C-alpha positions as CSV (number, residue, x, y, z in Angstrom):
1,M,-9.0,4.1,-34.5
2,L,-6.4,6.6,-35.8
3,F,-3.6,4.7,-34.2
4,R,-4.7,1.4,-35.9
5,S,-4.8,3.0,-39.3
6,L,-1.4,4.6,-38.7
7,E,-0.1,1.2,-37.6
8,D,-1.3,-0.4,-40.7
9,Q,0.3,2.3,-42.9
10,V,3.7,2.1,-41.1
11,K,3.8,-1.7,-41.1
12,G,2.6,-1.7,-44.7
13,K,5.5,0.7,-45.8
14,F,7.9,-1.5,-43.8
15,D,6.8,-4.6,-45.6
16,E,7.0,-2.8,-49.0
17,V,10.6,-1.8,-48.3
18,S,11.6,-5.2,-46.9
19,G,10.0,-6.9,-49.8
20,K,11.8,-4.7,-52.4
21,T,15.1,-5.4,-50.6
22,K,14.5,-9.1,-50.8
23,E,13.3,-8.9,-54.4
24,V,16.5,-7.0,-55.4
25,A,18.7,-9.4,-53.5
26,G,17.1,-12.3,-55.0
27,A,17.4,-10.8,-58.5
28,A,21.1,-9.9,-57.9
29,T,22.0,-13.5,-56.6
30,G,19.8,-15.5,-58.9
31,D,17.7,-16.7,-56.0
32,A,14.3,-16.9,-57.7
33,K,12.6,-18.0,-54.4
34,L,13.9,-15.0,-52.5
35,E,12.9,-12.7,-55.4
36,A,9.3,-14.1,-55.4
37,E,9.1,-13.9,-51.6
38,G,10.1,-10.2,-51.8
39,K,7.5,-9.5,-54.5
40,A,4.8,-11.2,-52.3
41,Q,5.9,-9.3,-49.2
42,G,5.9,-5.9,-51.2
43,L,2.4,-6.6,-52.5
44,T,1.2,-7.5,-48.9
45,G,2.7,-4.2,-47.7
46,K,1.0,-2.2,-50.4
47,A,-2.3,-3.9,-49.5
48,R,-1.8,-3.2,-45.7
49,E,-0.9,0.4,-46.4
50,A,-4.1,0.7,-48.5
51,L,-6.1,-0.7,-45.7
52,G,-4.7,1.9,-43.4
53,D,-5.7,4.6,-45.9
54,L,-9.2,3.1,-46.2
55,K,-9.7,3.1,-42.4
56,D,-8.7,6.8,-42.3
57,K,-11.2,7.7,-45.0
58,A,-13.9,5.7,-43.2
59,E,-13.2,7.3,-39.9
60,D,-13.3,10.8,-41.6
61,A,-16.7,9.9,-43.2
62,V,-18.1,8.9,-39.8
63,D,-16.8,12.0,-38.1
64,N,-18.4,14.2,-40.9
65,L,-21.7,12.5,-40.4
66,K,-21.5,12.9,-36.6
67,D,-20.8,16.6,-37.2
68,K,-23.8,17.0,-39.4
69,F,-26.1,15.4,-36.9
70,D,-24.6,17.4,-34.1
71,K,-25.2,20.7,-35.9
72,K,-28.9,19.8,-36.3
73,D,-29.5,19.7,-32.6
């Protein structure tokens, strides 16, 4: 599961950077469509990165519960 959350975080960061590049290029050239596309890609990247963080936290919570139950035995 760690690999999947890391993958989401990396792909999310990539989308954020790519989106920002498109957004700046669109603003610099007056291409409103490219600018909007970049903003959307950046937001998608932020969401994907947040999903990866959430997966990490959920995995940590499950591991903590497992540890608590294992210690009771």
